[in-house]
C-alpha positions in Angstrom: -88.5 70.0 -94.7 -91.7 71.0 -97.1 -93.0 68.9 -100.3 -96.0 70.5 -102.6 -96.9 67.3 -103.4 -100.2 65.6 -101.9 -100.2 62.9 -98.9 -96.5 63.6 -98.1 -94.5 65.9 -95.9 -97.7 68.9 -94.9 -96.1 72.2 -96.1 -95.6 73.7 -92.2 -92.8 72.8 -90.4 -95.1 73.8 -87.5 -96.5 71.8 -85.6 -100.0 70.8 -86.6 -103.4 72.6 -84.6 -104.9 69.5 -82.8 -107.8 69.6 -80.6 -107.5 67.6 -78.5 -109.9 68.3 -75.0 -107.8 69.1 -71.4 -106.8 65.3 -69.6 -109.8 67.0 -67.1 -112.3 66.5 -70.3 -110.9 62.9 -70.7 -113.4 59.7 -70.2 -110.0 58.4 -69.2 -108.7 60.7 -66.9 -111.7 61.4 -64.8 -111.6 57.4 -64.2 -108.4 56.7 -62.6 -109.4 59.8 -60.9 -112.4 59.2 -59.7 -111.6 54.8 -58.4 -108.6 57.0 -56.7 -110.7 58.7 -54.9 -113.5 56.6 -54.0 -111.0 54.0 -53.2 -109.0 56.0 -50.9 -112.5 56.9 -49.6 -113.0 53.8 -48.9 -109.2 52.6 -47.6 -109.7 54.9 -45.0 -113.2 53.4 -42.6 -111.9 50.2 -44.1 -108.5 49.9 -42.1 -110.9 49.5 -38.5 -111.8 46.5 -39.9 -108.1 45.2 -40.7 -108.8 45.9 -44.3 -108.3 46.7 -47.1 -109.4 47.5 -50.5 -107.3 44.2 -52.2 -108.2 42.4 -49.4 -112.2 43.4 -49.8 -112.5 42.7 -52.6 -111.1 38.7 -52.3 -113.5 38.7 -49.0 -115.6 39.9 -51.7 -115.1 37.9 -54.3 -115.2 34.2 -52.7 -118.1 35.1 -50.8 -120.2 34.9 -54.4 -121.3 31.1 -54.9 -120.0 29.1 -52.2 -116.7 27.5 -52.5 -114.2 29.1 -55.2 -110.1 28.4 -56.2 -107.7 30.9 -56.2 -106.8 30.9 -59.3 -111.2 31.7 -60.4 -110.8 34.3 -58.1 -107.8 35.7 -60.2 -109.3 35.9 -63.1 -112.9 37.0 -61.9 -110.5 40.0 -60.1 -108.5 41.1 -62.4 -105.0 40.1 -60.6 -101.9 38.0 -60.6 -102.5 34.9 -59.2 -98.8 35.7 -56.6 -101.0 38.8 -55.7 -104.5 36.6 -55.1 -102.3 33.8 -52.7 -100.6 37.2 -50.9 -103.8 38.6 -50.2 -105.2 35.1 -48.5 -102.4 34.2 -46.8 -103.2 37.8 -45.2 -107.1 37.3 -44.8 -105.7 33.9 -43.0 -103.8 35.7 -40.9 -106.4 37.6 -39.7 -109.1 34.1 -39.7 -111.3 35.7 -42.1 -110.4 33.2 -44.9 -109.2 29.5 -44.7 -108.2 27.3 -47.1 -109.2 23.4 -48.1 -107.9 21.1 -50.5 -110.7 21.0 -53.3 -112.5 18.0 -53.1 -113.4 17.7 -57.0 -109.8 18.3 -57.8 -106.6 17.8 -55.2 -104.6 20.5 -57.0 -107.2 22.9 -56.2 -107.9 25.0 -52.9 -111.2 26.5 -52.4 -111.3 29.2 -50.7 -114.3 29.5 -47.7 -115.4 32.2 -45.5 -114.9 32.2 -41.6 -117.4 33.3 -39.6 -115.6 36.3 -38.5 -114.5 37.0 -42.3 -118.5 36.8 -42.7 -119.4 39.6 -39.6 -116.3 41.3 -41.3 -117.6 41.6 -44.6 -121.2 42.1 -43.3 -119.8 45.2 -41.4 -117.3 46.4 -45.1 -120.5 46.4 -47.6 -122.1 49.0 -44.6 -118.5 51.5 -44.8 -118.9 50.9 -48.6 -122.2 51.5 -49.1 -122.0 54.6 -46.6 -119.1 55.9 -49.3 -120.7 55.1 -52.3 -123.5 57.3 -51.0 -121.6 60.0 -49.5 -119.6 59.6 -52.8 -122.4 60.0 -55.3 -124.3 62.1 -53.3 -124.9 64.7 -56.6 -126.1 61.9 -58.9 -129.6 61.5 -58.7 -131.0 58.0 -57.6 -131.3 57.9 -61.9 -128.4 59.1 -62.7 -126.5 56.7 -60.3 -128.3 53.9 -61.5 -127.6 55.5 -65.8 -123.8 55.6 -64.1 -123.9 51.4 -62.7 -126.0 50.8 -66.2 -124.0 52.4 -68.3 -119.9 51.1 -66.3 -121.7 47.5 -66.1 -122.2 47.7 -70.0 -117.4 48.2 -70.5 -117.2 46.2 -67.6 -118.7 43.6 -69.3 -117.1 43.3 -72.4 -113.5 42.8 -70.3 -115.2 40.9 -67.6 -113.9 37.5 -67.8 
């Protein structure tokens, strides 16, 4: 349908040419692929430690600032609370975490790393350091620092 009125339907029925970049040049796609690839690389190595990427994040998050509740950890990681419960169950089953009722709020469970959880986290941190080093080896130290700074700046806007 064509019309000559300004602001109405375009004069041509042909689709309007766009200047959209190819998918491979979109930040969204690049970040998605980057996350997917680095998680896959990490998970292959974490298997030997009875960990997955999600288990690592929960274990590392639980170690950050003393006892943390499952609910606070879910908020910090941006994960559904029921998912956190399932992951904590897995980490308890392998002896890396234990739940204890909070002294401050009896409705709440605080998470504590066990000695074997602390040892597993230290080993996992070494694995993650190696994966990151290998994954970002094409960046100079300054480029990697700029990447980290930029990523932190963007994430800070959305982080709880």
